[in-house]
C-alpha positions as CSV (number, residue, x, y, z in Angstrom):
1,X,5.5,6.6,2.1
2,X,7.3,8.7,3.8
3,X,6.2,9.0,3.3
4,X,5.2,6.5,5.4
5,X,7.9,4.9,8.0
6,X,8.1,1.1,8.3
7,X,8.0,-0.6,11.7
8,X,6.9,-3.5,13.9
9,X,7.2,-7.1,15.2
10,X,6.1,-8.8,16.9
11,X,4.5,-11.2,19.2
12,X,6.1,-14.4,18.2
13,X,7.2,-16.9,20.9
14,X,10.9,-17.6,21.7
15,X,10.0,-21.3,21.5
16,X,7.2,-22.9,19.5
17,X,6.5,-25.3,22.3
18,X,5.9,-22.8,25.1
19,X,2.2,-23.7,25.1
20,X,3.2,-27.3,25.8
21,X,6.0,-27.5,28.4
22,X,6.7,-31.1,27.7
23,X,7.5,-30.3,24.1
24,X,9.5,-27.1,24.8
25,X,12.9,-28.5,24.6
26,X,12.3,-30.4,21.4
27,X,10.5,-27.6,19.7
28,X,12.9,-24.7,20.5
29,X,14.5,-23.2,17.3
30,X,17.5,-21.1,18.3
31,X,18.0,-20.2,14.6
32,X,14.6,-18.4,14.7
33,X,15.9,-16.2,17.5
34,X,18.8,-15.5,15.2
35,X,16.4,-14.7,12.3
36,X,14.6,-12.3,14.7
37,X,18.0,-10.7,15.3
38,X,18.5,-10.2,11.6
39,X,15.0,-8.6,11.3
40,X,15.3,-6.2,14.2
41,X,18.9,-5.1,13.3
42,X,17.7,-4.4,9.8
43,X,14.9,-2.1,11.1
44,X,17.4,-0.4,13.5
45,X,19.8,0.2,10.7
46,X,17.1,1.7,8.6
47,X,16.0,4.1,11.3
48,X,19.5,5.0,12.4
49,X,21.2,5.2,9.0
50,X,18.7,5.0,6.2
51,X,21.3,5.7,3.5
52,X,23.3,2.6,4.6
53,X,20.2,0.3,4.8
54,X,17.5,1.9,2.7
55,X,15.4,-1.2,2.7
56,X,15.9,-2.1,6.3
57,X,12.1,-1.8,6.8
58,X,11.7,-5.3,5.4
59,X,12.7,-6.6,8.8
60,X,9.0,-6.0,9.6
61,X,8.0,-8.5,6.8
62,X,10.5,-11.1,8.2
63,X,8.9,-10.6,11.7
64,X,5.4,-11.2,10.1
65,X,6.6,-14.5,8.6
66,X,8.2,-15.6,11.9
67,X,5.1,-14.7,13.9
68,X,2.8,-16.5,11.5
69,X,5.0,-19.6,11.6
70,X,5.3,-19.8,15.4
71,X,1.7,-18.9,16.3
72,X,0.3,-21.3,13.7
73,X,2.6,-24.0,15.0
74,X,1.3,-23.5,18.6
75,X,-2.4,-23.6,17.4
76,X,-1.9,-26.6,15.1
77,X,0.0,-28.6,17.8
78,X,-2.7,-27.9,20.3
79,X,-5.4,-28.9,17.8
80,X,-3.5,-32.1,16.9
81,X,-3.2,-33.1,20.6
82,X,-6.8,-32.0,21.4
83,X,-5.4,-29.5,24.0
84,X,-5.9,-26.2,22.2
85,X,-7.7,-23.6,24.4
86,X,-8.7,-20.1,23.2
87,X,-8.5,-18.9,26.8
88,X,-4.9,-20.2,27.3
89,X,-3.9,-18.9,23.9
90,X,-5.0,-15.3,24.6
91,X,-3.7,-15.4,28.2
92,X,-0.2,-16.2,26.8
93,X,-0.5,-13.4,24.2
94,X,-1.3,-10.9,27.0
95,X,1.6,-12.1,29.1
96,X,3.9,-12.0,26.1
97,X,2.9,-8.7,24.6
98,X,1.6,-6.4,27.3
99,X,4.5,-6.0,29.9
100,X,7.1,-4.4,27.6
101,X,4.4,-2.4,25.7
102,X,3.0,-0.9,28.9
103,X,6.5,0.2,30.1
104,X,7.2,1.8,26.7
105,X,3.9,3.6,26.6
106,X,4.3,5.0,30.1
107,X,7.8,6.1,29.3
108,X,6.6,7.8,26.1
109,X,3.9,9.8,28.0
110,X,6.4,10.9,30.6
111,X,9.0,12.0,28.1
112,X,6.4,13.8,26.0
113,X,5.2,15.8,29.0
114,X,8.6,17.4,29.3
115,X,9.8,17.5,25.7
116,X,6.8,18.1,23.5
117,X,4.5,21.1,22.9
118,X,0.7,20.6,23.0
119,X,-0.1,19.5,19.5
120,X,2.5,16.7,19.2
121,X,1.8,15.7,22.8
122,X,-1.9,15.5,22.0
123,X,-1.0,13.3,19.0
124,X,1.1,11.2,21.2
125,X,-1.8,10.7,23.5
126,X,-3.9,9.6,20.6
127,X,-1.3,7.1,19.5
128,X,-0.8,5.8,23.1
129,X,-4.6,5.0,23.1
130,X,-4.3,3.5,19.6
131,X,-1.3,1.4,20.6
132,X,-3.0,0.2,23.8
133,X,-6.0,-0.8,21.7
134,X,-3.9,-2.4,19.0
135,X,-5.4,-0.2,16.2
136,X,-2.3,1.9,15.5
137,X,-2.3,0.7,11.9
138,X,-5.8,2.0,11.3
139,X,-5.1,5.3,13.0
140,X,-1.9,5.8,10.9
141,X,-3.8,4.9,7.8
142,X,-6.3,7.7,8.5
143,X,-3.4,10.1,9.1
144,X,-1.6,9.4,5.8
145,X,-2.9,12.3,3.8
146,X,-0.7,14.9,2.2
147,X,-1.1,17.5,5.0
148,X,-1.2,15.1,7.9
149,X,1.7,14.8,10.2
150,X,4.7,13.1,8.6
151,X,5.6,9.6,9.8
152,X,8.8,10.7,11.5
153,X,6.9,13.1,13.7
154,X,5.1,10.2,15.5
155,X,6.8,8.7,18.5
156,X,4.8,5.5,18.3
157,X,4.4,5.0,14.6
158,X,6.1,1.7,14.9
159,X,3.2,0.2,16.7
160,X,1.2,-0.1,13.5
161,X,2.6,-3.6,12.9
162,X,1.7,-4.7,16.4
163,X,-1.9,-3.8,15.4
164,X,-1.7,-5.9,12.3
165,X,-0.4,-8.9,14.3
166,X,-3.0,-8.6,17.1
167,X,-5.8,-8.3,14.5
168,X,-4.4,-11.4,12.9
169,X,-4.4,-13.2,16.3
170,X,-8.0,-12.3,16.8
171,X,-9.2,-13.9,13.6
172,X,-6.7,-16.6,12.8
173,X,-7.2,-19.0,15.8
174,X,-10.9,-19.1,15.2
175,X,-10.5,-19.7,11.4
176,X,-7.9,-22.4,11.9
177,X,-10.1,-24.0,14.6
178,X,-13.1,-24.0,12.2
179,X,-11.0,-25.5,9.4
180,X,-9.7,-28.2,11.7
181,X,-13.1,-29.1,13.2
182,X,-14.9,-29.1,9.8
183,X,-12.2,-31.3,8.3
184,X,-11.4,-28.7,5.6
185,X,-8.2,-29.1,3.7
186,X,-6.3,-26.8,6.0
187,X,-3.3,-26.1,3.8
188,X,-5.4,-25.5,0.8
189,X,-7.5,-22.9,2.7
190,X,-4.4,-21.2,4.1
191,X,-3.0,-20.8,0.6
192,X,-6.4,-19.6,-0.7
193,X,-6.7,-16.9,1.9
194,X,-3.1,-15.9,1.4
195,X,-3.7,-15.4,-2.3
196,X,-6.7,-13.2,-1.7
197,X,-4.7,-11.1,0.8
198,X,-1.8,-10.8,-1.7
199,X,-4.1,-9.8,-4.5
200,X,-5.7,-7.1,-2.4
201,X,-2.1,-5.8,-1.6
202,X,-1.3,-5.7,-5.3
203,X,-4.6,-4.0,-6.2
204,X,-4.2,-1.2,-3.7
205,X,-0.4,-0.5,-3.7
206,X,-0.5,1.9,-6.7
207,X,-3.7,3.8,-6.2
208,X,-3.9,3.6,-2.4
209,X,-0.4,2.8,-1.1
210,X,-1.2,3.8,2.5
211,X,-4.1,1.4,2.6
212,X,-1.9,-1.4,1.2
213,X,0.8,-0.7,3.7
214,X,-1.3,-0.3,6.9
215,X,-4.5,-2.3,6.5
216,X,-4.5,-5.8,8.0
217,X,-6.1,-7.7,5.1
218,X,-3.3,-6.6,2.7
219,X,-0.6,-7.8,5.1
220,X,-2.1,-11.1,6.4
221,X,-0.6,-13.0,3.5
222,X,2.9,-12.6,5.0
223,X,1.8,-14.1,8.3
224,X,-0.1,-16.8,6.4
225,X,3.1,-17.7,4.5
226,X,4.5,-18.6,7.9
227,X,1.3,-20.4,8.7
228,X,1.4,-22.5,5.6
229,X,5.0,-23.4,6.4
230,X,4.0,-24.4,10.0
231,X,1.4,-26.8,8.6
232,X,3.8,-28.3,6.1
233,X,6.5,-28.7,8.8
234,X,4.0,-30.4,11.2
235,X,2.8,-33.0,8.7
236,X,5.7,-33.4,6.3
237,X,8.7,-32.9,8.5
238,X,10.5,-36.0,7.2
239,X,9.8,-35.1,3.5
240,X,11.1,-31.6,3.9
241,X,14.5,-32.8,4.9
242,X,15.2,-35.6,2.5
243,X,15.6,-33.7,-0.8
244,X,19.0,-33.0,-2.2
245,X,20.2,-30.8,-5.1
246,X,22.5,-32.3,-7.7
247,X,24.8,-29.7,-9.2
248,X,27.7,-29.6,-11.6
249,X,30.8,-28.0,-10.0
250,X,34.2,-28.0,-11.6
251,X,33.3,-31.0,-13.8
252,X,32.0,-33.0,-10.8
253,X,28.5,-33.6,-9.6
254,X,27.9,-32.7,-6.0
255,X,24.9,-33.6,-3.9
256,X,23.9,-30.6,-1.7
257,X,21.1,-30.9,0.8
258,X,18.2,-28.7,-0.3
259,X,18.0,-27.2,3.1
260,X,21.5,-25.7,2.6
261,X,20.5,-24.1,-0.7
262,X,17.2,-22.8,0.9
263,X,18.9,-21.3,3.9
264,X,21.6,-19.5,1.8
265,X,19.1,-18.3,-0.8
266,X,16.7,-17.1,1.9
267,X,19.3,-15.1,3.8
268,X,20.6,-13.7,0.5
269,X,17.1,-12.5,-0.4
270,X,16.6,-10.8,2.9
271,X,20.0,-9.1,2.7
272,X,19.4,-8.0,-0.9
273,X,16.1,-6.5,0.2
274,X,17.7,-4.5,3.1
275,X,20.3,-2.9,0.8
276,X,18.5,-3.0,-2.6
277,X,15.0,-1.7,-1.8
278,X,14.0,1.8,-0.5
279,X,10.9,3.7,0.4
280,X,10.4,4.6,-3.2
281,X,10.1,0.9,-4.3
282,X,6.3,0.8,-4.2
283,X,6.2,-1.3,-1.1
284,X,4.6,-3.7,-0.2
285,X,3.3,-4.7,-3.6
286,X,5.3,-7.3,-5.5
287,X,8.6,-6.3,-3.8
288,X,7.3,-7.7,-0.4
289,X,7.6,-11.2,-1.9
290,X,11.4,-10.9,-1.7
291,X,11.9,-10.7,2.1
292,X,8.9,-12.8,2.7
293,X,10.1,-15.7,0.5
294,X,13.6,-15.2,2.1
295,X,12.2,-15.6,5.6
296,X,10.2,-18.7,4.5
297,X,13.2,-20.3,3.0
298,X,15.4,-19.7,6.1
299,X,12.8,-21.2,8.4
300,X,12.1,-24.1,6.0
301,X,15.8,-25.0,5.9
302,X,15.6,-26.0,9.6
303,X,18.1,-25.6,12.4
304,X,20.5,-28.1,11.0
305,X,21.5,-26.2,7.9
306,X,24.9,-24.5,8.1
307,X,23.5,-20.9,7.8
308,X,21.0,-21.5,10.6
309,X,23.3,-23.6,12.8
310,X,26.4,-21.4,12.5
311,X,25.3,-17.9,11.6
312,X,21.9,-17.6,13.2
313,X,22.3,-19.9,16.3
314,X,25.4,-18.3,17.7
315,X,25.1,-16.8,21.2
316,X,25.2,-13.1,20.0
317,X,22.4,-13.5,17.5
318,X,20.3,-15.5,19.9
319,X,20.7,-12.9,22.6
320,X,19.6,-10.1,20.2
321,X,16.7,-12.3,19.1
322,X,15.5,-12.9,22.6
323,X,15.3,-9.1,23.3
324,X,14.0,-8.3,19.8
325,X,10.5,-7.4,21.0
326,X,11.5,-4.9,23.7
327,X,14.3,-3.7,21.5
328,X,11.9,-2.9,18.7
329,X,9.5,-1.2,21.1
330,X,12.2,1.0,22.7
331,X,14.3,2.0,19.7
332,X,12.0,4.3,17.8
333,X,10.6,6.4,20.8
334,X,14.1,6.8,22.0
335,X,15.3,8.1,18.6
336,X,12.3,10.3,18.4
337,X,12.7,11.9,21.8
338,X,16.5,12.0,21.5
339,X,16.1,14.3,18.6
340,X,13.7,16.5,20.5
341,X,16.3,17.4,23.1
342,X,19.0,20.1,22.8
343,X,21.6,17.4,22.4
344,X,19.7,15.8,19.5
345,X,19.3,19.2,17.8
346,X,23.0,20.0,18.0
347,X,24.6,16.5,17.8
348,X,22.4,14.5,15.5
349,X,24.7,11.5,14.8
350,X,26.0,11.3,18.3
351,X,22.4,11.3,19.7
352,X,21.3,8.5,17.3
353,X,24.3,6.4,18.4
354,X,23.5,7.1,22.1
355,X,19.8,6.3,21.7
356,X,20.6,2.9,20.0
357,X,22.9,2.0,22.8
358,X,20.3,3.0,25.3
359,X,17.7,1.0,23.5
360,X,19.8,-2.2,23.9
361,X,20.4,-1.5,27.6
362,X,16.7,-0.8,28.3
363,X,15.7,-3.9,26.2
364,X,17.9,-6.2,28.2
365,X,16.6,-4.7,31.5
366,X,13.0,-5.0,30.2
367,X,13.5,-8.6,29.2
368,X,15.2,-9.8,32.4
369,X,13.4,-7.7,35.0
370,X,9.9,-7.3,33.5
371,X,9.1,-9.8,30.8
372,X,10.6,-12.9,32.3
373,X,9.3,-12.5,35.9
374,X,5.8,-11.8,34.6
375,X,5.8,-14.6,32.1
376,X,7.6,-17.3,34.0
377,X,8.2,-16.3,37.6
378,X,4.7,-15.9,38.9
379,X,3.1,-19.2,37.9
380,X,0.9,-19.3,41.0
381,X,-0.6,-15.9,40.3
382,X,-1.3,-16.1,36.6
383,X,-4.9,-14.9,36.8
384,X,-3.9,-11.9,38.9
385,X,-1.1,-11.0,36.6
386,X,-3.2,-11.2,33.5
387,X,-6.0,-9.2,35.0
388,X,-3.5,-6.6,36.1
389,X,-2.0,-6.3,32.6
390,X,-5.4,-6.0,31.0
391,X,-6.3,-3.3,33.5
392,X,-3.1,-1.4,33.0
393,X,-3.4,-1.4,29.2
394,X,-7.1,-0.2,29.5
395,X,-6.0,2.6,31.9
396,X,-3.3,3.7,29.4
397,X,-5.8,3.8,26.6
398,X,-8.1,6.1,28.6
399,X,-5.1,8.2,29.7
400,X,-4.1,8.7,26.1
401,X,-7.6,9.7,25.1
402,X,-7.6,12.3,28.0
403,X,-4.2,13.7,26.8
404,X,-5.6,14.1,23.3
405,X,-8.9,15.6,24.4
406,X,-7.1,18.0,26.7
407,X,-5.1,19.4,23.8
408,X,-1.8,17.9,25.0
409,X,-1.8,19.6,28.4
410,X,-1.7,23.2,27.1
411,X,-2.2,24.5,30.6
412,X,1.5,23.6,31.2
413,X,2.5,26.8,29.2
414,X,2.3,30.5,29.8
415,X,-1.0,32.0,28.6
416,X,0.6,34.3,26.0
417,X,2.2,31.3,24.3
418,X,-0.8,29.1,24.1
419,X,-2.3,30.4,20.8
420,X,1.0,29.7,19.0
421,X,1.7,26.3,20.6
422,X,-1.8,25.0,20.2
423,X,-2.0,26.2,16.6
424,X,-4.7,24.8,14.3
425,X,-5.4,25.7,10.7
426,X,-8.3,24.5,8.5
427,X,-6.1,23.8,5.5
428,X,-8.8,21.7,3.6
429,X,-11.1,24.7,3.4
430,X,-8.2,27.1,2.7
431,X,-6.9,25.0,-0.2
432,X,-10.3,23.9,-1.4
433,X,-9.1,20.3,-1.1
434,X,-10.7,17.6,-3.3
435,X,-12.3,20.4,-5.3
436,X,-9.5,22.6,-6.7
437,X,-6.6,20.8,-5.0
438,X,-6.8,17.2,-6.2
439,X,-5.1,14.2,-4.6
440,X,-6.7,11.1,-6.2
441,X,-7.2,9.6,-9.6
442,X,-11.0,9.4,-9.3
443,X,-11.3,13.1,-8.6
444,X,-12.1,15.9,-11.1
445,X,-11.9,19.7,-10.8
446,X,-15.1,21.3,-9.6
447,X,-16.8,24.0,-11.7
448,X,-15.9,26.7,-9.1
449,X,-12.1,26.2,-9.9
450,X,-12.5,28.2,-13.1
451,X,-13.2,31.4,-11.2
452,X,-16.7,31.5,-12.6
453,X,-15.5,32.0,-16.2
454,X,-16.5,30.0,-19.2
455,X,-14.9,29.6,-22.7
456,X,-15.2,32.9,-24.6
457,X,-15.4,35.2,-21.6
458,X,-13.7,38.5,-22.0
459,X,-13.0,39.0,-18.3
460,X,-9.3,39.0,-17.5
461,X,-8.2,35.8,-15.8
462,X,-5.3,34.7,-13.6
463,X,-4.9,30.9,-13.5
464,X,-3.0,29.3,-10.7
465,X,-1.3,26.0,-11.8
466,X,0.8,23.9,-9.4
467,X,0.4,22.0,-6.1
468,X,-0.6,23.1,-2.6
469,X,2.0,25.9,-2.8
470,X,-0.2,27.4,-5.5
471,X,-3.5,26.6,-3.7
472,X,-2.3,28.6,-0.7
473,X,-2.2,31.8,-2.8
474,X,-5.8,31.5,-4.1
475,X,-7.7,33.4,-1.5
476,X,-5.2,36.2,-1.1
477,X,-5.1,36.7,-4.9
478,X,-8.8,36.6,-5.2
479,X,-9.2,39.3,-2.5
480,X,-7.2,41.7,-4.6
481,X,-8.3,40.6,-8.1
482,X,-12.0,40.0,-7.9
483,X,-13.0,43.5,-6.7
484,X,-11.2,44.8,-9.8
485,X,-13.1,42.5,-12.2
486,X,-10.2,40.1,-12.6
487,X,-11.1,36.4,-12.2
488,X,-8.8,33.9,-10.5
489,X,-8.9,30.2,-11.4
490,X,-7.2,27.4,-9.3
491,X,-6.1,24.1,-10.8
492,X,-3.8,22.5,-8.4
493,X,-2.8,18.9,-7.4
494,X,-0.9,17.6,-4.4
495,X,2.8,17.2,-5.1
496,X,2.5,17.8,-8.8
497,X,4.8,20.4,-10.3
498,X,3.2,22.6,-13.1
499,X,5.3,20.8,-15.7
500,X,4.0,19.2,-18.9
501,X,5.2,15.6,-19.3
502,X,6.2,15.2,-15.7
503,X,6.0,11.6,-14.5
504,X,7.1,9.8,-11.3
505,X,6.5,6.3,-10.1
506,X,5.3,7.6,-6.7
507,X,3.1,10.3,-8.3
508,X,1.5,8.6,-11.3
509,X,-1.4,11.0,-11.5
510,X,0.6,14.1,-12.3
511,X,0.9,13.7,-16.0
512,X,-2.8,13.2,-16.5
513,X,-3.8,16.1,-14.2
514,X,-1.2,18.5,-15.8
515,X,-2.5,17.7,-19.2
516,X,-6.0,18.4,-17.9
517,X,-4.9,21.8,-16.5
518,X,-3.2,22.7,-19.8
519,X,-6.5,22.0,-21.5
520,X,-8.1,24.5,-19.1
521,X,-5.5,27.0,-20.2
522,X,-6.3,26.5,-23.8
523,X,-10.1,26.6,-23.0
524,X,-10.2,29.7,-20.7
525,X,-7.4,31.8,-22.3
526,X,-6.0,33.3,-19.1
527,X,-4.0,36.5,-19.5
528,X,-1.7,35.4,-16.6
529,X,-0.6,31.9,-15.5
530,X,1.0,31.6,-12.0
531,X,3.3,28.6,-11.7
532,X,3.7,27.6,-8.1
533,X,5.2,24.5,-6.5
534,X,7.2,23.2,-3.6
535,X,10.4,23.5,-5.7
536,X,12.6,22.2,-2.9
537,X,10.9,18.8,-3.7
538,X,12.2,19.2,-7.3
539,X,15.9,19.3,-6.5
540,X,16.1,15.5,-7.0
541,X,13.7,15.5,-9.9
542,X,13.6,16.5,-13.6
543,X,10.9,19.0,-13.1
544,X,13.0,22.2,-13.4
545,X,14.9,20.8,-16.4
546,X,11.5,20.5,-18.2
547,X,10.3,24.0,-17.3
548,X,11.4,25.7,-20.6
549,X,9.2,23.4,-22.6
550,X,6.2,24.2,-20.4
551,X,6.8,27.9,-20.7
552,X,7.1,27.7,-24.5
553,X,3.8,25.7,-24.6
554,X,2.0,28.4,-22.5
555,X,3.2,31.1,-24.8
556,X,2.1,29.2,-27.9
557,X,-1.4,28.9,-26.3
558,X,-1.6,32.7,-26.0
559,X,-0.7,33.3,-22.4
560,X,0.6,36.9,-22.2
561,X,2.1,36.9,-18.7
562,X,3.8,34.0,-16.9
563,X,4.7,34.3,-13.2
564,X,7.1,31.8,-11.5
565,X,6.7,31.7,-7.7
566,X,9.8,30.7,-5.9
567,X,10.2,28.7,-2.7
568,X,8.9,29.7,0.7
569,X,11.0,29.3,3.8
570,X,11.2,25.6,4.7
571,X,11.4,24.6,8.4
572,X,12.7,21.2,9.5
573,X,9.6,20.7,11.7
574,X,6.3,22.6,11.8
575,X,7.1,26.3,12.5
576,X,5.4,26.3,15.9
577,X,7.6,23.3,16.9
578,X,10.8,25.0,15.9
579,X,9.6,28.1,17.7
580,X,9.0,26.1,20.8
581,X,12.5,24.5,20.6
582,X,14.2,28.0,20.4
583,X,12.2,29.2,23.3
584,X,13.1,26.1,25.3
585,X,16.8,26.5,24.5
586,X,16.8,30.2,25.5
587,X,14.4,29.9,28.4
588,X,12.3,32.6,26.8
589,X,8.6,33.2,27.2
590,X,8.3,35.7,24.3
591,X,7.7,34.6,20.7
592,X,10.6,35.5,18.4
593,X,9.9,37.8,15.5
594,X,12.4,36.1,13.2
595,X,14.5,32.9,13.4
596,X,17.4,31.3,11.7
597,X,17.1,28.2,13.7
598,X,15.3,25.2,12.1
599,X,15.6,26.5,8.5
600,X,16.7,24.5,5.5
601,X,19.8,26.3,4.2
602,X,19.3,25.0,0.7
603,X,16.2,27.2,0.1
604,X,18.3,30.4,-0.3
605,X,20.4,28.8,-3.1
606,X,17.4,27.4,-4.8
607,X,15.7,30.8,-4.7
608,X,18.7,32.4,-6.5
609,X,18.8,29.5,-9.0
610,X,15.1,29.9,-9.9
611,X,15.5,33.7,-10.2
612,X,18.2,33.1,-12.8
613,X,16.1,30.5,-14.6
614,X,13.2,33.0,-14.7
615,X,15.5,35.7,-16.3
616,X,16.6,33.3,-19.0
617,X,13.1,32.3,-19.8
618,X,11.9,35.9,-19.6
619,X,9.2,35.2,-17.1
620,X,8.3,37.2,-14.0
621,X,9.7,35.9,-10.8
622,X,8.3,36.5,-7.3
623,X,10.2,35.3,-4.3
624,X,8.4,34.4,-1.1
625,X,11.8,33.6,0.5
626,X,13.0,37.2,-0.1
627,X,9.7,38.5,1.1
628,X,9.8,36.7,4.5
629,X,13.6,36.4,5.1
630,X,16.6,38.7,5.5
631,X,20.0,38.5,7.3
632,X,18.2,38.4,10.7
633,X,16.3,35.3,9.8
634,X,12.8,34.5,8.5
635,X,9.6,35.9,9.9
636,X,7.9,33.7,12.5
637,X,4.8,35.8,13.2
638,X,3.0,38.5,11.2
639,X,0.2,41.0,11.8
640,X,-0.6,43.7,14.3
641,X,0.6,43.6,17.9
642,X,-2.8,42.4,19.2
643,X,-3.6,39.8,16.4
644,X,-0.3,38.1,15.4
645,X,-0.4,35.0,13.3
646,X,2.2,32.5,12.4
647,X,3.7,32.7,8.9
648,X,3.4,28.9,8.3
649,X,1.0,26.4,9.7
650,X,3.4,23.4,9.1
651,X,6.9,23.2,7.6
652,X,6.3,25.1,4.4
653,X,2.8,26.3,3.8
654,X,1.8,29.9,4.4
655,X,-1.1,30.8,6.6
656,X,-3.9,33.0,5.2
657,X,-2.3,36.0,7.0
658,X,1.1,35.3,5.5
659,X,-0.3,34.7,2.0
660,X,-2.0,38.1,2.2
661,X,1.3,39.7,3.3
662,X,3.1,38.1,0.4
663,X,0.6,39.1,-2.3
664,X,0.4,42.7,-1.0
665,X,4.2,43.0,-1.2
666,X,4.3,41.7,-4.8
667,X,1.4,43.5,-6.5
668,X,3.5,45.0,-9.3
669,X,5.2,41.7,-10.1
670,X,2.0,39.8,-10.2
671,X,-0.4,42.3,-11.8
672,X,2.0,44.4,-13.7
673,X,0.7,47.8,-15.0
674,X,-2.8,46.9,-13.8
675,X,-1.6,46.9,-10.2
676,X,-2.1,50.7,-10.0
677,X,-4.9,51.4,-7.6
678,X,-5.3,47.9,-6.4
679,X,-6.2,47.5,-2.8
680,X,-4.0,45.1,-0.7
681,X,-5.8,42.2,1.0
C-alpha cells in the first residue's frame, strides 16, 4: 500500500484496573507496558529506517491486541461486579485519548501554516477534522486511489488506527453488555464475531487491499483476539498457569512451564514479523495472524514468565510503554514536517534522527504535564475537564473543515503565485478513468476506447497500450490525428506495463488486461502501437526484460510501426510542491522556468537505457525526458506568458498543455512520413 503507510495505537489503559481503584495494584501488568514499547519502537523503526525494519508496521497489530485485551478486561470486570457504567467508560476514554490528540492536532495545524502550500495544508485540515472525529481510517480509504495523494504526503495518516479503535469502542461495550445480560455464551460469541471479521479481511485483501487495511470490520478480529484472551484470563486464570510442556533435551526430559514457551514464541513471532514482512506482503490478510498470535501469546504467558518479567518489565521498556500513546501521535507529524524544512531537504538522515529524539522529548512532556494532570490530578473537576476536552475536539474538527474549505489559506501567498500553488487537475476526465484507464477486475473497456473503429475498418489507427502514462497522451494525439482521418484507440490500465505475460502479486490484474489489449490489437489491426508506461517503476521488475517478446508478438500480429515512449521527468513530490520549496529556499516570488531541484536523478540513465533498447529492437523511441529537460533543468511551466501551465499535475503525469507540447515536438517520430502537413495541437 504504499502504497498505503501503517500506523496507530492506541487507547489501551496503562493498568487494567484503572476503572476500579481498589483493584488497580493487583491488576497492573508492567509487562504489557513493555509490550507496548516493543510495538511503538517497531513502528518508529519502520518509519525512520524502513530498510532495517520493513515489517515494523505490525506494531499496530500488537497495539490492537493489547487494546482489545485491556478494554475487554475493564468491561468484563465491571459487568462481573455489577459496576459497569457506559458513562464512566466513555468519560475515561475521553480523558485518556483526547488530551495528547488535541495537542498534536493543534501543533500540526500551526506547523502546516508556516511550512505547507495551500493544497497539502487543505488536506491537512481535512485530516485534522477526520482525526478529531475518529474517522481517519474511512477518509484514508476514500483517498487510496491510484492518483490520490500518496500515504507519506499525509501528516496525520497514522490516526487511521485510532479511528478503528474508537469505532470498536463505540460498538464493543454495547455488544458485550448485551451478551452478558442475555446470558449468551460470551466466549463463543467473541470467537464467532472474530471469525467473521477475519474472513472479511481475507476476502478483501487481494481485490480490495485498501478496504481490508482501513475498514474497521476487517480489523476488529485483532482487537477481539485480545477480548477473547481477556475473557479466558478472567474465568480460567488458574487453568492457564498450570500447564507444563515436557520436552526431550540432551537425553533428559525437562518440564517447562507452558507460559515460558508461549512468551518466547510470541516475542519471536513479533520480531520475525518486524524483520520478515514488508509492505509487499499482502497485508493484513493471512500475514496479520503472525504478529496477532505473537501478541496474544505474550499476554497469555503472564507477567511471571521470564520474557515478560525480565525483558518486558524492566524500567526502560516500561517507561517507553507509558509514553507509547503520545510517542506514537508525535513521531509521524514530526517526521513529516521535518522533511518539509530546508534542513530536512538537505540533511535527510540527520533530520530523521533529530525528529525521533524530539518525539521522545515531547512525548515525555505530554505525558507528565498534560496527560497525567488531566487524568489523575483534577479529580474534583472531572465533569468540567471532560466537557472542555469534548468542546476542544469539536472546535478542532470545525477548524479543520474551515482550513479545507478555504483552500488551505491560499490568501497567505502573493496573488501571482496562487494559480500554481492552488493547482487542481481533473485527471479522471483527462485519462478517461474507469472507461479506457482501468483499475479494477470487474471493469471492462468501454466501446469509445477503440477510437470509433470496428474490426475490418480501413481507417489508419494508432493504439495506445500502457498505463496512465499512455492515457495522458490520448487527447493530444487525438487532436493531431483525428482531423487527418487517423483514429486513436486507448487501452490502458493503472500501473500495468504493456508487456505480455507480466505478473506481480501486488498487481494481479495486469496479465488478464494485457491479454485483453493484445486481443484488441489482433482485432483492430492498428498500423501503429504506442507503448507507454511509468518505466521508473519497472527498474525493480522484470517488465523491461520481457519487452522483446512483446515487440515480436506485435510484429507477428501485423503492426507496422511500434513506438516506445520513454520516461517523463519524475519529481520527488508533486511539481507544485517542489516549486514552492525552491521559492521558499530562495525567498523568490517568481515561478522558475526550469528546475534541477527535486528531480530523481535515475530518470536520465533510464532514458538512455531505454533508447538503447529501442535501437536493438528496431522500434521508434520518443523521449519526454529529453523534450522537457536540458542542462539547465526540467521545464516547470509551459505556455504563453499570459497563460502558463505547469508541466506536471503530480510527481510524474503531464498536464494537458504539457502533453500537447510533447506531441507537437515529436510528430515525425510518432507519425513518420505521414507527419507532413499535420497541425500541432
